[in-house]
LUMBAVEX-824450 format. One record per residue (C-alpha): residue number from 1; x, y, z. Coordinates in nm, 4 decimals, padded with zeros to 6 digits. Each point is the difference from the previous one (the first is absolute). Layout:
REM LUMBAVEX-824450
    n         u         v         w
  NUM         X         Y         Z
...
//
This chain:
REM LUMBAVEX-824450
    n         u         v         w
    1  -02.5412  -01.1244  -02.0056
    2   00.1156  -00.1233  -00.3426
    3   00.3056  -00.2248   00.0047
    4   00.2170  -00.1621  -00.2642
    5  -00.1193  -00.3608   00.0069
    6   00.3428  -00.1410  -00.0885
    7   00.1449   00.1055   00.3348
    8  -00.3015   00.0254   00.2277
    9   00.1562  -00.1479   00.3121
   10   00.3180   00.2077  -00.0388
   11  -00.1964   00.3225  -00.0380
   12  -00.2286  -00.0773   00.2932
   13   00.3016  -00.0911   00.2113
   14   00.1782   00.3264  -00.0822
   15  -00.3107   00.2108   00.0647
   16  -00.0770  -00.1631   00.3349
   17   00.3654   00.0041   00.1067
   18   00.0243   00.3701  -00.0759
   19  -00.3264   00.0671   00.1864
   20   00.1296  -00.1834   00.3073
   21   00.3454   00.1607  -00.0039
   22  -00.1579   00.3463  -00.0305
   23  -00.2698  -00.0943   00.2513
   24  -00.2869   00.0674  -00.2355
   25  -00.0947  -00.3424   00.1352
   26   00.0681   00.0227   00.3715
   27   00.1796  -00.2469   00.2237
   28  -00.2448  -00.2527   00.1433
   29  -00.2590   00.0612  -00.2706
   30  -00.1849  -00.3058  -00.1282
   31  -00.0082  -00.0739  -00.3710
   32  -00.2528  -00.2462  -00.1373
   33  -00.0071  -00.1745  -00.3347
   34  -00.3472   00.1401  -00.0653
   35   00.1055   00.3606   00.0483
   36   00.3179  -00.0451  -00.2002
   37  -00.1889  -00.1696  -00.2836
   38  -00.2400   00.2943  -00.0065
   39   00.2836   00.2507   00.0050
   40   00.2009  -00.1545  -00.2828
   41  -00.2893  -00.1582  -00.1917
   42   00.1810  -00.3332  -00.0358
   43  -00.0424  -00.3588   00.1143
   44   00.1477  -00.1268   00.3245
   45   00.3003  -00.1747  -00.1598
   46   00.2274   00.3021  -00.0705
   47  -00.0981   00.1508   00.3332
   48   00.0983  -00.3157   00.1874
   49   00.3329   00.0019  -00.1828
   50   00.0593   00.3630   00.0948
   51  -00.0922  -00.0665   00.3630
   52   00.2373  -00.2944   00.0144
   53   00.2857   00.2254  -00.1117
   54  -00.0958   00.2637   00.2564
   55   00.0046  -00.2712   00.2650
   56   00.3496  -00.0995  -00.1129
   57   00.0989   00.3658   00.0389
   58  -00.1295  -00.0162   00.3591
   59  -00.2434   00.2829  -00.0729
   60  -00.3180  -00.1984   00.0628
   61  -00.1179  -00.3024   00.1910
   62  -00.1693  -00.2221  -00.2560
   63  -00.2992  -00.2199   00.0774
   64  -00.1138  -00.2141  -00.2920
   65  -00.3646   00.0477  -00.1081
   66  -00.0543   00.2695   00.2621
   67   00.2259   00.2920  -00.0822
   68   00.2969   00.1679   00.1522
   69   00.0923   00.2456   00.2674
   70   00.2696   00.2561  -00.0577
   71   00.2720  -00.0501   00.2593
   72  -00.0545   00.1859   00.3254
   73   00.3386   00.0215   00.1671
   74   00.0308   00.0491   00.3741
   75   00.2980   00.1663   00.1733
   76   00.1547  -00.3407   00.0719
   77  -00.0286  -00.0945  -00.3684
   78   00.1612   00.3252  -00.1096
   79   00.2899  -00.0399   00.2401
   80   00.0700  -00.3516  -00.1237
   81  -00.0247   00.0992  -00.3673
   82   00.2245   00.3056   00.0295
   83   00.2559  -00.1945   00.2012
   84  -00.0061  -00.2801  -00.2558
   85   00.0384   00.2437  -00.2887
   86   00.2915   00.1647   00.1765
   87   00.1709  -00.3388   00.0179
   88  -00.0794  -00.0782  -00.3653
   89   00.1201   00.3408  -00.1187
   90   00.3211  -00.0547   00.1926
   91   00.0540  -00.3324  -00.1747
   92  -00.0648   00.1625  -00.3369
   93   00.2646   00.2645   00.0704
   94   00.2536  -00.2666   00.0952
   95  -00.0762  -00.2078  -00.3082
   96   00.0037   00.3036  -00.2290
   97   00.3417   00.0985   00.1331
   98   00.1356  -00.3215  -00.1562
   99  -00.1404   00.0787  -00.3432
  100   00.2969   00.0034  -00.2405
  101  -00.0919   00.3259  -00.1769
  102  -00.0419   00.2428   00.2869
  103  -00.0213   00.2980  -00.2351
  104  -00.3390  -00.1316  -00.1141
  105  -00.1246  -00.0251   00.3583
  106   00.1178   00.3509   00.0813
  107  -00.1511   00.1478  -00.3149
  108  -00.3381  -00.1665   00.0544
  109  -00.0333   00.0997   00.3662
  110   00.1244   00.3534  -00.0631
  111  -00.2523   00.0449  -00.2792
  112  -00.2887  -00.1027   00.2253
  113   00.1170   00.2328   00.2783
  114   00.0230   00.2896  -00.2464
  115  -00.3446  -00.0769  -00.1400
  116  -00.1445  -00.0033   00.3514
  117   00.1671   00.3342   00.0768
  118  -00.1487   00.1509  -00.3158
  119  -00.3434  -00.1312   00.0959
  120   00.0248   00.1739   00.3393
  121   00.0912   00.3297  -00.1674
  122  -00.2872  -00.0333  -00.2460
  123  -00.2534  -00.0960   00.2653
  124  -00.0571  -00.3322  -00.1759
  125  -00.1060  -00.2153   00.2937
  126  -00.0963  -00.3038  -00.2087
  127   00.3317   00.0117  -00.1826
  128   00.1931   00.0398   00.3227
  129  -00.1712  -00.3031   00.1574
  130   00.0857  -00.2065  -00.3062
  131   00.3674   00.1001  -00.0015
  132   00.0284  -00.0321   00.3771
  133  -00.1138  -00.3623  -00.0221
  134   00.2259  -00.0569  -00.2985
  135   00.3047   00.1099   00.2011
  136  -00.0379  -00.3141   00.2087
  137  -00.0801  -00.2249  -00.2940
  138   00.3067   00.1075  -00.1997
  139   00.2269  -00.1902   00.2380
  140  -00.2064  -00.3136  -00.0617
  141   00.0398   00.0483  -00.3738
  142   00.3731  -00.0617   00.0439
  143  -00.0064  -00.2590   00.2778
  144  -00.0084  -00.2945  -00.2438
  145  -00.2511  -00.1857   00.2143
  146  -00.3420  -00.0219  -00.1632
  147  -00.1661  -00.1494   00.3085
  148   00.1138   00.2873   00.2200
  149  -00.1085   00.2568  -00.2579
  150  -00.3417  -00.1577  -00.0487
  151  -00.0645  -00.0227   00.3741
  152   00.0958   00.3627   00.0500
  153  -00.2138   00.1313  -00.2839
  154  -00.3076  -00.1749   00.1354
  155   00.0590   00.0992   00.3615
  156   00.0632   00.3631  -00.0941
  157  -00.3555   00.0216  -00.1324
  158  -00.1256   00.0070   00.3579
  159   00.2439   00.2762   00.0903
  160  -00.1006   00.1993  -00.3070
  161  -00.3548   00.0312   00.1340
  162   00.1430   00.2053   00.2847
  163   00.2826   00.1799  -00.1794
  164  -00.2544   00.1304  -00.2512
  165  -00.1809   00.1607   00.2920
  166   00.2772   00.1439   00.2162
  167   00.1973   00.0822  -00.3140
  168  -00.2501   00.2763  -00.0755
  169   00.1777   00.2163   00.2570
  170   00.2927   00.1924  -00.1449
  171   00.1949  -00.0009   00.3262
  172  -00.0138  -00.3801   00.0092
  173   00.1045  -00.0169  -00.3646
  174   00.3045   00.2131   00.0825
  175   00.0843  -00.2100   00.3048
  176  -00.0152  -00.3248  -00.1974
  177   00.1903   00.1523  -00.2891
  178   00.2805   00.1031   00.2363
  179   00.0167  -00.3500   00.1486
  180   00.0112  -00.1612  -00.3445
  181   00.2881   00.2230  -00.1026
  182   00.1881  -00.0779   00.3231
  183  -00.0424  -00.3753  -00.0543
  184   00.1194   00.0353  -00.3572
  185   00.3016   00.2041   00.1064
  186   00.1102  -00.2745   00.2397
  187  -00.0386  -00.2490  -00.2834
  188   00.2136   00.2224  -00.2244
  189   00.2619   00.0222   00.2735
  190   00.0212  -00.3785   00.0018
  191  -00.1350  -00.0211   00.3544
  192  -00.2637  -00.2582  -00.0818
  193  -00.0748  -00.1015   00.3586
  194  -00.0594   00.3620   00.0977
  195  -00.2410   00.0311  -00.2946
  196  -00.1785  -00.3163   00.1161
  197  -00.0425   00.1302   00.3545
  198  -00.1144   00.3406  -00.1230
  199  -00.2589  -00.1700  -00.2188
  200  -00.1408  -00.1824   00.3019
  201  -00.0184   00.3243   00.1979
  202  -00.1656   00.1660  -00.2984
  203  -00.2712  -00.2697  -00.0006
  204  -00.0497   00.0585   00.3745
  205  -00.0636   00.3682  -00.0698
  206  -00.2418  -00.0883  -00.2782
  207  -00.1803  -00.2354   00.2386
  208  -00.0671   00.2922   00.2365
  209  -00.1624   00.1955  -00.2833
  210  -00.2122  -00.3032  -00.0906
  211  -00.1106  -00.0535   00.3591
  212  -00.1123   00.3623   00.0186
  213  -00.2540  -00.0798  -00.2716
  214  -00.1739  -00.2729   00.2019
//
């Protein structure tokens, strides 16, 4: 595979990340430097850099000089991650509600919801998964806390592995879309705490779909 040498590690990182999120590289699968060097036809340095970033994203367990294993989450792990993300999403909603220009928050979230709805109608599963994830991340964009936003973006990578799978079902897309709209409506109504609690319940429902996959 030919790569632009100026951004080797970035390209390898993006390719491997996409493969993991779409499960072209399965959970628990071992990746070795030798195989990756053969695949990308590069030295070990950019591959190590890419693997380090994937480890920071919590998508692989990295073992220097040996290789990596894609994360293999157990039910207990999933429960803890979804619960944690529910708490983080709740914080993001609270913080975003204090953003001084609420019209910008409303416009951004509404746009993502509408884009997700269009993706469902068009049968665009990949697009829907992207916008569904973005619904959550939009609140972080306005929370004015870079540490919270960075933590959430990395942790959501693990959830995306599963949402990309159960999100292939139209009935689940519709269910999640309805819940997103209900959360947003509570936010519009100014009932922030209700939106926070609904977000946590929404993550509990998503957890059930994820558990069905394992």
